[in-house]
Phi, psi and omega in degrees: 000141176286158177292128180300148180263107184294322180298315178297319179301309182297318180294314180297319179296317180296316179297315180297324180287307188278317180274328183268348178075017179278157171294162180300318180299313180295320180296318179292323176297318178299315179297319178294318180296328179292344178253011174093013179257153181289330183200169176296324178300316179293323178300306182292326177297315179300315180298317180297316179295321178297313180299319179293315181297319182271359180056046179282149180292000000 
């Protein structure tokens, strides 16, 4: 799996929330799904594990 793009995630979630009228949770889930994750929770979990594994600051 490629490293998720946080900028794309945030932009897509913001558009879905403000222009699409979705709740923030639904908008973030949609943004995560667009990058191949089941949910925003899984998206952030993957990123946290990646940062820990790669010892990112």
